[in-house]
C-alpha positions in Angstrom: -54.4 9.6 27.4 -56.8 6.8 26.6 -56.0 3.2 26.5 -55.7 3.0 22.7 -53.2 5.9 22.6 -51.1 4.4 25.4 -51.0 1.1 23.5 -49.9 2.8 20.3 -47.1 4.7 22.0 -45.9 1.5 23.7 -45.7 -0.3 20.4 -43.9 2.5 18.8 -41.3 2.6 21.6 -40.4 -1.1 21.1 -37.5 -1.4 18.6 -38.3 -3.4 15.6 -36.3 -6.6 15.3 -33.9 -6.5 12.4 -34.8 -8.9 9.6 -32.7 -12.0 9.6 -31.2 -13.2 6.3 -31.6 -16.9 5.7 -29.3 -19.1 3.7 -31.7 -19.1 0.7 -31.4 -15.3 0.5 -27.6 -15.6 0.2 -27.4 -18.8 -1.9 -26.5 -16.9 -5.1 -23.8 -14.9 -3.4 -22.3 -18.0 -1.8 -22.3 -19.8 -5.2 -20.5 -16.9 -6.8 -18.0 -16.9 -4.0 -17.3 -20.6 -4.5 -16.8 -20.1 -8.2 -14.5 -17.1 -7.7 -12.5 -18.9 -5.0 -11.9 -21.9 -7.2 -10.4 -19.6 -9.9 -8.3 -17.9 -7.2 -7.0 -21.2 -5.9 -5.8 -22.1 -9.3 -4.0 -18.8 -9.7 -2.4 -19.0 -6.3 -1.2 -22.6 -7.1 0.3 -21.4 -10.3 2.0 -18.5 -8.5 3.5 -20.8 -5.9 4.9 -23.1 -8.5 6.0 -20.1 -10.7 7.9 -18.7 -7.7 10.0 -21.9 -7.5 10.6 -21.8 -11.2 11.6 -18.2 -11.4 13.7 -17.9 -8.3 15.1 -21.5 -8.4 16.2 -21.5 -12.0 17.4 -17.8 -11.9 19.3 -18.4 -8.7 21.0 -21.5 -9.9 22.3 -19.8 -13.1 23.2 -16.4 -11.5 25.0 -17.8 -8.4 26.7 -20.4 -10.6 28.2 -17.7 -12.7 29.2 -15.7 -9.6 30.8 -18.8 -8.1 33.4 -19.1 -10.9 37.0 -18.2 -9.9 37.2 -15.4 -12.5 33.6 -14.1 -12.2 34.6 -10.5 -11.8 36.2 -10.4 -15.2 33.1 -11.9 -16.9 29.9 -10.9 -15.1 29.6 -7.4 -16.6 29.6 -8.9 -20.1 27.3 -11.8 -19.2 23.7 -11.2 -20.5 22.8 -14.6 -19.0 23.8 -13.4 -15.5 21.7 -10.2 -15.8 18.7 -12.1 -17.3 18.9 -14.7 -14.5 18.9 -12.1 -11.8 15.9 -10.3 -13.3 14.2 -13.7 -13.5 14.8 -14.0 -9.7 13.4 -10.6 -9.2 10.1 -11.7 -10.9 9.6 -14.0 -8.0 9.1 -11.1 -5.6 6.1 -10.0 -7.6 4.7 -13.5 -7.5 5.0 -14.0 -3.8 3.4 -10.6 -3.1 0.6 -11.7 -5.4 0.1 -14.8 -3.3 -0.4 -12.7 -0.3 -2.9 -10.4 -2.1 -5.0 -13.2 -3.4 -5.0 -15.2 -0.2 -6.2 -12.1 1.9 -9.9 -12.3 1.0 -9.9 -16.1 1.4 -8.4 -16.1 4.8 -10.1 -12.9 6.2 -13.5 -14.5 6.9 -11.9 -17.1 9.1 -9.4 -14.8 11.0 -8.8 -11.2 10.0 -5.6 -10.8 12.0 -3.9 -14.0 10.6 -5.0 -13.0 7.1 -3.3 -9.6 7.4 -0.3 -11.2 9.0 0.1 -13.7 6.1 -0.2 -10.8 3.6 2.5 -8.9 5.5 4.7 -12.0 5.6 4.5 -12.4 1.8 5.2 -8.7 1.3 8.2 -8.9 3.6 9.5 -12.0 1.8 9.1 -10.3 -1.6 10.8 -7.1 -0.6 13.8 -8.7 1.2 14.4 -11.2 -1.7 14.3 -8.2 -4.1 16.9 -6.4 -2.0 19.1 -9.5 -2.2 18.8 -9.7 -6.0 19.7 -6.0 -6.3 22.8 -6.7 -4.3 23.6 -9.6 -6.6 23.0 -7.3 -9.7 25.5 -4.8 -8.3 28.2 -7.3 -9.3 27.7 -6.0 -12.9 29.0 -2.6 -11.7 31.7 -4.1 -9.6 32.8 -6.3 -12.4 33.0 -3.3 -14.8 35.1 -1.4 -12.3 37.4 -4.4 -11.8 38.1 -4.9 -15.5 38.8 -1.1 -16.0 41.0 -0.7 -12.8 43.4 -3.5 -13.5 45.5 -5.6 -11.1 46.3 -2.7 -8.8 42.9 -2.4 -7.2 41.9 -6.1 -7.7 41.6 -6.8 -4.0 39.3 -3.8 -3.5 36.8 -5.0 -6.1 37.1 -8.6 -4.9 36.0 -7.4 -1.5 33.0 -5.5 -3.0 32.1 -8.6 -5.0 32.2 -10.8 -1.9 29.9 -8.3 -0.1 27.4 -8.3 -3.0 27.2 -12.1 -3.0 27.0 -12.3 0.7 24.2 -9.6 0.7 22.1 -11.8 -1.5 22.8 -14.9 0.6 21.8 -13.1 3.8 18.7 -11.5 2.3 17.5 -14.9 1.1 17.9 -16.4 4.6 16.2 -13.5 6.3 13.3 -13.7 3.8 12.9 -17.4 4.3 13.1 -17.1 8.1 10.3 -14.5 8.0 8.3 -16.6 5.6 8.7 -19.6 7.9 7.6 -17.8 11.1 4.7 -15.9 9.5 3.4 -19.0 7.7 3.1 -21.0 11.0 0.0 -18.9 11.7 -1.2 -19.4 8.1 -1.0 -23.2 8.5 -2.7 -23.1 11.8 -5.6 -21.2 10.2 -5.7 -23.8 7.3 -5.9 -26.5 10.0 -8.6 -24.8 12.0 -10.8 -23.7 9.1 -10.4 -26.9 7.2 -9.7 -25.0 4.0 -7.4 -27.8 2.9 -7.0 -31.4 4.3 -5.6 -31.3 7.8 -2.6 -33.5 6.9 -1.5 -30.8 4.5 -1.8 -28.1 7.1 0.2 -30.1 9.6 2.8 -30.8 6.9 3.0 -27.0 6.4 3.4 -26.4 10.1 6.3 -28.8 10.3 7.9 -27.6 7.1 7.8 -23.9 7.9 9.1 -24.6 11.4 12.1 -26.3 9.9 12.6 -23.5 7.4 12.5 -20.8 10.0 14.8 -22.6 12.4 17.3 -23.6 9.7 17.6 -20.1 8.2 18.0 -18.5 11.6 20.8 -21.0 12.3 22.4 -20.2 8.9 22.4 -16.5 9.7 24.0 -17.3 13.0 26.9 -19.1 11.2 25.8 -22.7 11.1 26.6 -23.3 7.4 24.3 -25.6 5.4 21.4 -25.6 7.9 19.3 -23.2 5.7 19.6 -25.4 2.6 18.7 -28.6 4.5 15.8 -26.9 6.2 14.2 -25.8 3.0 13.5 -29.4 1.9 10.3 -30.2 4.0 8.9 -26.6 3.6 9.8 -26.5 -0.1 8.2 -29.9 -0.7 5.1 -28.7 1.1 4.8 -25.6 -1.0 5.2 -27.6 -4.3 2.5 -30.1 -3.2 0.3 -27.2 -1.9 0.5 -25.5 -5.2 -0.4 -28.6 -7.1 -3.3 -29.3 -4.7 -4.7 -25.8 -5.2 -4.6 -26.2 -9.0 -6.1 -29.7 -8.9 -8.5 -29.5 -6.0 -8.8 -26.0 -4.7 -10.0 -25.1 -1.3 -12.6 -27.1 0.7 -16.0 -25.8 -0.6 -17.7 -26.2 2.8 -15.1 -24.0 4.4 -15.5 -21.4 1.7 -19.3 -21.5 2.1 -19.0 -20.9 5.8 -16.6 -18.0 5.3 -18.8 -16.5 2.6 -21.9 -16.8 4.8 -20.2 -15.2 7.7 -19.0 -12.3 5.5 -22.5 -11.8 4.1 -24.2 -12.1 7.4 -26.2 -15.1 6.2 -28.0 -17.2 8.7 -27.5 -20.9 7.9 -29.7 -22.4 10.5 
């Protein structure tokens, strides 16, 4: 083999270096991602606020009706009670939607936390829905109560109490799960700088209170769950407004989009 042939073989054996994409090559993709994420942020913000509206108003009306002394004699005929419970049920779709929409935004920064937050929102939505279905069972219990008469009143009163308590427990389990799962979410918000860090810290504190208070409520410390929802609830309201007005930090989205596309920025 002559020198020329040996050189050609040696060159052929050296693997060619993969071409490196530069930022200019991915600029259009990154700009599209920024525009898409801005729209997503607005939708997420509206879903967060919508969740408070649907569940908060629906729960206030439905549980208010169920708290009346003679609720078993009136719930089955109350269209307002059923409509309020269905309004609460809509919240489950909204919170699951939040998890779905946040998944592609969080995934470039930490895939595991993104999936964990998605699972947290799905868990919250399902458990809250179970609680609302328990509350809706009062319609059946109330109908049986009015048909049975005084002889079986205590039996139906016990069933009614179980139905109301089922919704109460489901709510606290869902909120405890949301609080625990969202601690990692807020940590990622802080680390990635997707939102101002004071907001991420506020979320960490608020969700820690929420999880602790709801666990204590489940264990029998009455009132702790309600008090614990205040800092976390205020965070979610402010977070929703922030996303609608400001959206996510463009520089953090740019970094995430560049990472996803394999774009070299330096």
